[in-house]
C-alpha positions in Angstrom: -52.1 17.3 -57.1 -52.0 17.7 -53.3 -55.0 18.9 -51.4 -54.2 22.2 -49.7 -55.7 23.3 -46.4 -57.7 26.5 -46.3 -54.8 28.3 -44.5 -52.3 27.1 -47.2 -54.7 28.3 -49.9 -55.0 31.8 -48.3 -51.2 32.0 -48.0 -50.6 30.8 -51.6 -53.2 33.3 -52.9 -51.6 36.1 -51.0 -48.1 35.3 -52.2 -49.2 35.0 -55.8 -51.0 38.4 -55.7 -48.1 40.1 -54.0 -45.6 38.6 -56.5 -47.7 39.7 -59.4 -47.7 43.2 -58.0 -44.1 43.6 -57.0 -42.1 41.0 -59.1 -40.2 40.1 -55.9 -40.2 37.1 -53.6 -42.5 37.5 -50.6 -41.5 37.1 -47.0 -43.6 36.0 -44.0 -43.4 39.4 -42.4 -44.9 41.0 -45.5 -47.7 38.4 -45.4 -48.4 39.0 -41.7 -48.5 42.8 -42.0 -50.4 43.1 -45.3 -52.8 40.3 -45.6 -54.3 39.8 -42.1 -54.0 36.0 -42.2 -54.7 35.7 -38.5 -51.6 33.6 -37.7 -48.1 34.3 -36.5 -45.1 34.9 -38.7 -43.7 31.5 -37.5 -46.8 29.7 -38.6 -46.7 31.4 -42.0 -43.1 30.4 -42.4 -44.0 26.7 -41.6 -46.8 26.8 -44.2 -44.6 28.4 -46.8 -42.0 25.6 -46.2 -44.8 23.1 -46.7 -46.0 24.8 -49.9 -42.4 24.8 -51.1 -42.1 21.1 -50.4 -45.3 20.4 -52.3 -44.0 22.4 -55.4 -46.2 25.5 -55.2 -43.5 27.9 -54.1 -39.7 28.3 -54.6 -37.0 30.2 -52.8 -36.3 33.7 -54.1 -32.9 34.2 -55.7 -31.9 37.3 -53.7 -34.0 37.0 -50.5 -35.4 34.5 -48.0 -38.8 35.0 -49.4 -40.8 32.7 -51.6 -42.1 33.1 -55.2 -44.8 31.0 -56.9 -43.6 28.2 -59.2 -45.4 27.5 -62.5 -47.5 25.0 -60.6 -48.4 27.6 -58.0 -49.4 30.1 -60.6 -51.5 27.6 -62.5 -53.2 26.5 -59.3 -54.0 30.2 -58.6 -55.5 30.8 -62.1 -57.5 27.6 -62.2 -58.8 27.6 -58.6 -58.3 30.9 -56.7 -58.5 33.7 -59.2 -61.7 35.7 -59.8 -61.6 36.8 -63.5 -62.4 40.4 -64.3 -65.0 40.1 -67.0 -64.9 42.6 -69.8 -67.5 45.4 -69.5 -70.0 45.9 -72.3 -68.1 49.0 -73.3 -64.8 47.1 -73.5 -66.4 44.4 -75.6 -68.0 46.9 -77.9 -64.7 48.8 -78.2 -62.8 45.6 -79.1 -65.4 44.6 -81.7 -65.3 48.0 -83.3 -61.5 47.8 -83.8 -61.8 44.6 -85.9 -65.3 44.6 -87.3 -64.4 46.2 -90.6 -61.9 43.3 -91.3 -64.3 40.5 -90.7 -64.2 39.5 -94.4 -60.4 39.9 -94.7 -58.9 37.1 -92.6 -55.3 38.3 -92.6 -56.3 41.9 -91.7 -58.6 40.6 -89.0 -55.8 38.6 -87.4 -53.3 41.4 -87.7 -55.7 43.9 -86.1 -56.8 41.5 -83.4 -53.2 40.9 -82.5 -52.4 44.6 -82.3 -55.5 45.3 -80.2 -54.7 42.4 -77.8 -51.2 43.7 -77.3 -52.4 47.2 -76.5 -55.0 46.0 -74.0 -52.7 43.6 -72.2 -49.5 45.7 -72.4 -47.8 42.4 -73.5 -46.5 41.0 -76.8 -49.4 39.5 -78.6 -48.9 36.7 -81.1 -51.1 34.7 -83.5 -50.5 31.8 -85.8 -52.5 30.8 -88.9 -53.1 27.6 -90.8 -50.9 29.0 -93.6 -47.9 28.8 -91.3 -47.8 32.6 -90.8 -47.1 34.4 -87.5 -48.4 37.8 -86.6 -47.0 39.6 -83.6 -47.3 43.1 -82.1 -46.2 44.9 -78.9 -42.6 43.5 -78.4 -41.6 46.9 -77.0 -44.2 46.3 -74.2 -41.9 43.6 -72.8 -39.3 46.2 -72.0 -41.6 47.8 -69.4 -41.3 44.7 -67.2 -38.3 43.9 -65.0 -38.1 40.3 -66.1 -37.0 41.6 -69.6 -34.2 43.8 -68.3 -32.2 40.6 -68.6 -30.9 40.7 -72.2 -30.8 36.9 -72.5 -34.5 36.7 -71.7 -35.4 39.4 -74.2 -33.2 38.1 -77.0 -34.7 34.6 -76.6 -38.3 35.8 -76.8 -37.5 38.1 -79.8 -35.7 35.3 -81.6 -39.0 33.3 -81.5 -41.2 35.8 -83.1 -40.5 34.4 -86.6 -40.0 30.8 -85.5 -43.2 29.2 -86.8 -42.1 25.7 -85.8 -41.6 26.7 -82.2 -45.2 28.0 -81.8 -46.8 25.1 -83.7 -44.8 22.6 -81.7 -45.8 24.3 -78.4 -49.5 24.0 -79.3 -49.1 20.4 -80.5 -47.4 19.4 -77.2 -50.2 20.9 -75.2 -52.8 19.0 -77.2 -56.1 18.5 -75.4 -54.6 18.3 -71.9 -56.5 15.9 -69.7 -56.4 18.5 -66.9 -58.1 21.1 -69.0 -61.4 21.3 -70.9 -61.2 21.9 -74.6 -62.4 25.5 -74.3 -60.1 26.6 -71.5 -57.4 29.2 -72.1 -54.0 27.5 -72.1 -51.2 28.6 -69.7 -47.6 27.9 -70.4 -45.3 29.1 -67.7 -41.5 28.9 -67.2 -40.2 25.4 -67.9 -43.4 24.7 -70.0 -41.8 26.9 -72.7 -38.9 24.5 -73.1 -36.0 27.0 -73.4 -33.4 27.9 -70.8 -33.9 31.7 -70.6 -37.7 31.6 -70.6 -38.1 30.6 -66.9 -39.5 34.0 -65.9 -41.9 34.1 -68.9 -45.4 33.0 -69.6 -47.6 32.4 -72.7 -51.4 32.6 -72.4 -53.3 31.6 -75.5 -56.5 30.3 -76.9 -57.3 28.4 -80.1 -59.6 30.0 -82.7 -61.5 28.8 -85.7 -62.5 31.5 -88.1 -64.4 30.0 -91.0 -61.9 27.5 -92.6 -58.9 29.1 -90.7 -57.5 27.8 -87.5 -54.7 28.9 -85.2 -53.8 30.3 -81.8 -54.0 33.8 -80.4 -52.3 34.8 -77.2 -49.8 36.9 -75.3 -46.2 36.5 -74.2 -45.0 38.3 -71.1 -43.7 37.8 -67.6 -44.9 34.7 -65.7 -46.6 37.1 -63.2 -49.2 38.3 -65.7 -52.2 40.1 -64.3 -54.1 36.9 -64.9 -57.5 38.2 -63.6 -57.6 40.6 -66.6 -55.4 39.0 -69.2 -57.0 35.5 -69.2 -60.5 36.8 -70.0 -59.2 39.3 -72.6 -57.3 36.6 -74.5 -60.4 34.3 -74.4 -62.6 37.1 -75.6 -60.4 38.0 -78.6 -60.1 34.4 -79.7 -63.9 34.0 -79.5 -64.4 37.3 -81.4 -62.1 36.2 -84.2 -63.9 32.9 -84.4 -67.4 34.4 -84.5 -67.3 37.6 -86.6 -65.6 36.1 -89.7 -67.7 36.4 -92.8 
């Protein structure tokens, strides 16, 4: 991966955070006015062109602005983002929701999936070693502009019961050399392997609850609020793994 200058890093971080907030491509004028980058609009445009050439940004469909590519979003999450760690109260609240089911694996997974969907306002999904899929929160997708496109929404909903798709996705990820074994996995846009899923993302973590193994994660727009969603997914996978009786 290319080494970025400090200026390029600031510009990329600003574009990603603005894109997450607005769901729209970001122009140089917006960056100049809003983020106090200390350089002219022309310089920002030149750096945006360079970041586009390097694969971190892409042109917007309806404007002259730029939006982050899957590579740009992953770079942000792995290198630039400051995760918002769950508070003690949030951790206790999550644990209380699932604690009573720690000796009933299927109930535990079902409740964890439901709670994860509620906390992230996304569609949460879990697989088990029995080949089952649990999902919750599909209606949350309809709150996001990416899912106003009926083809995008139909494609995601068609996958809810497609066990092979989710197992294949995880198998393809494997133990990626770029990621440690314990890292949350990010699949964005083309990573998902289907035409209409370009604006989508899937954040997941593996769990091992006693003899049971699977994945637990959330599906939503590629512009997840990663600072919050990544640690929440990680926490729930760890919770399922550690409280099982």
